[in-house]
N, C-alpha and C positions, 0 to 999 in steps of 0.2 A: 505494498499498502507506501501511495505516496506522503510527501509527510507535509508539516500546514506550510513550509517552507515553502516547494517545489509549486503546489497549488495556489499560493496564495502569486509565484512568480507567475505562473501561464496565467492567473486572474489575471492581473496589471497587462500581462500581453493582450487579451482577449477583448478588455477594455476598450484596451489602444486601436484594437482593427477597428473595431465599433463604430468610436468618435472616426474615425477615416472613411466607414464605408457610410456613414451619415449623411460626412460633409461631401461627400463623390454621388450621392444622391443629390442633395440641395444643387449643387453642382450643374447636374444634368439634367435634374426638373426647373430651374431654371433656359437653359442653352436648349428642352425639347416647347416651352413654347416659345422663342424666338421662332425656332427654324420649324414648328407649324405654322408660324400664319405665315412663314416664308410660303411653306408649301399651299395654303388656302389660298396665295394671293396671286401665286404663279399660278396653278392649276384653269380659273378659266380664261384666261389668256392662250394659254397653250388650244386650250378645247375651240378659242372662237379661232383662232387661225389654223385647223384641222381641219374648222368643217368648211374655209373660207377658199383656203385649195383643196378642199376636196367637190366644193361647185366648180371651183376653175376647171382642173382637172376633168371634169364629165364636159366641160363648155369646149373646152380643147382638146376631145377626144380623136383628132385626128393630129395632134403635135405631139412629139416622143423627146421627151428628157434624158437626159443619161442620167441621175436619179429616181425616176419613175416603172424603168425597164431593166431586165438582164442585159452588160457587158454584150456590145456586138461579139462574135466569135466565141461567146458562150454558151450561146443555142438564144432561141430569139424569146421576144416578150411573154408570157405563157404558157410557154415550152420547157422544157428539162434541159438544163444545160449538160453538152456535150461530153461525156467521161465524168468523171468524179468530179461531183460538189466541190468548189472552198471554199470554206465559213469561216467569217469570224465571230466570234464567242467575245462581248465588250463583260466586262464582270466587276458590277459597282459593292465593292468590301470598303471595311474602317478601316484608316490607320493601325487603333490603338487596342486592345482585348481588353476585358471586365465588363461585360457587354452584352452575357449569355448567351445564346444561342445563335444572336444574330450574326454571325458569321460560317458560323458553323451548319448552322439553315441554309445560306447560302452559295457556299463550298458544293455543299450537296446536292441541291439544284443544280448548280452547274454539272459537278459528276452527270448528272442523272443526264440531261445535253448531250454532255458525251457520250452515252451509251446509245443512246436514240437516234445518233447521230453516227454510229461508229465507220460503218461503210463511207462515210465521208472527207476527205480533209479538214482538219478542224483548227483550228491556230486564237490565241486568247492574245486579247488585249485587258490587263488584270490595271482595276483603277482601285486604288487603296493596299494597302503593306501586307495585312489578314492574310489577302489571296496570292500577292506573290509569294509568298513566304509557303503557302503551303501545293500552291505550283511548280514551281519552281528545282521543287526535289522529285517531281514526279517526270514521268516520260514524254510530258507536255508538249507542241512547242508554241512556242509566247514571243508573238510577234513585236508587242511593245507595253512597257508599265509605265504611266503614273502613280506618283506617292506622294506622299503629304499634301492632297486636296481636300477630304474629309478631316483630316484629324483634329482641325479647328473650329472644325463645327463654321465656318466662316466663308461656305462654295461662293465662289464670282462666276459672273458669267465668262470673264473672258479662260478661265481653265477647259469651262464644256466648252468657247470655241473654238478652245486650241485640241481637244480631242477630236471633237465634228470638224474641224480641217483635214487632220490628221486620216478618220478612216472613209470620207471622203474621196478623197484624194487617192487613197486605196484600191475601194472602186473605182472611181473613174480612171483609174490606168489600166484598169481589165481593158478596159474597149483598143489599146494601141499594145495590148503587153499582157495574150489570153492565156500564156503559161505560168505566170507568175500574180494574177490578176486574181480576185476575190470577185463573189459571184454573191453572197449576200452578209452581210452582216445585223452580227443577233446582239440584243438590251438582257442585261441579265440584270437585277439593282432588288433592291426593299419597298416592297410601295407600306407608305406611313396610314396606316384604317384607323389607329388608334393609338392610346398609349402602351394597352393590353397586345394590340392586332398591329404586326409587322408581317407580310405575303413579299416571297419574293419570286420576282415576276417577268417572262423573258417574254422581252416584244419586235418582231422585228425594222432595223433600220433599213436601211440600205434590202434593194430595194424600194420606194417608194407605195409605188405598184398603187392597191389599194387598201386604202386607209381605212384601218381600225372602226369594224363595225358599231356601230351607235357613234363614232365621231362624225364621221361626214355626213351629217345628218340635214336633211331639203331645208333647203336654204331660203331664212323666214322676208325673204325681198328679191326683188335683182340686181344685180350688181352690172357694171357700162367700168370696163376696162379700155384705158386708149391705148395702155404701150402694146406694141403681139406680144403672145404666148410665152414667146423666147422667152424675153427681157423680163417681164414677170418671171420665170420659172425660176431664169439664172439668177435672178435675186432674195424671192422666196423660201424657192426649197432647201437650201442653205441654209436660211433660215430656220426652217418647220427642226430639219436636223437638230442646228443647235439647242431650237431651246425642249426637243426631244432630253439629248442628255445633258442640262440645263433642268429640266425638272427631276430625272432620273436621280442626279446628284441632291437636291433637293431630298428630297422620299427620301434617300440613304442617311442623310444625315438624320435628318427627321429619325428614323425610322431607328438610326442607332443610340440616338439621345434615349429614346422610348426606352428598347432594351436595357439600357445599362441605369435607368433609375429603377426600372423594374429588380432586375438585379441586385443592386444597391441596397435596394430595398431587401428581398429575401436575405440578402449574405446579413442585415443589419439586425436581422426578426433568428437570423440560426444563432450568430454572437449572444442575444439576449437571452437565449435558450440555456448556451453555451456558459456563461456567466451563470443561469440561475442552478445550475444540477453541479458548476463547480464549488459556489456559492454551498452549497449540499453539501458535499462530499467535507467541502475543508470544514466547515459544523460540526458533523459526523466525525469527521478525526480528532476537531481538539475537544470534542467531546470524551470522547477514547480515551483520551490520555490522561484528560482530570480526572477522567475516573478508578487508571488505573495508579496515576499520581493520590486519588486517596484509598485505593485500596491498598497500597505503600502504605502509608502513615498506619492506618490500622493493623496492620498487620505487624509493626513494627511494635506499638502501643499494646499490642495484646504482647506480643511475647518476651515484653521487659516485664 
């Protein structure tokens, strides 16, 4: 049985840990509130932009844009590419841990995606340190990594623009170099539902093609477009890709903060249970020591 000093030492350590987890919970809760506000503010813009572009793409059905169809040489739009499809999966994870099963669920979803597309050539674009730490030790081809983007919980549009431009360049390069080009780009991130629910989501980023069901709703009115379709698509379609990546980064940060807050709350609760158990054990040990001393005094008195 441990001594009282050992129990007291462990009790102090657990209390110190509990103070840290409570502080981390408060920090995560404050960051979650700001991240949730940013996600809520960004969602209507993304939805409306998708609706307008969906309406425009239907009106300009006779026009083909590189971001709306499979690259030439790798199969026509609506047809299967020649040979193996080359896919890029952009995985958004956290740069730090201590956020429960957030990173684990995303990595598990990525592994499921890899198994489902095992017959195709897949490369990963890893956004976040945890995804890079996991897949860099495994036989998976990594095309590019982006670190220290979500770690400070202050995601900027500049980060999303840089990632989007590189992905667009990889995709459009397929039209001139079919051997090294890619056919599709998917985005995997944690969608923020609530403080208790975060869901891994896989969405096709490129080619844009048919916009997601429910987003390209019927237009509320008629639009007059002054510029030709080529000029509008050349400007707005890259903006749509950038906005979708930015939305995914915001969703990921909010989900990470929610998971961290929940994990730190559970850790604080578990620490409290350990403190109660250690206190009870320490009182039992101290009571046993006092009882033993009393018995020794009484036995000595009787012997005299």
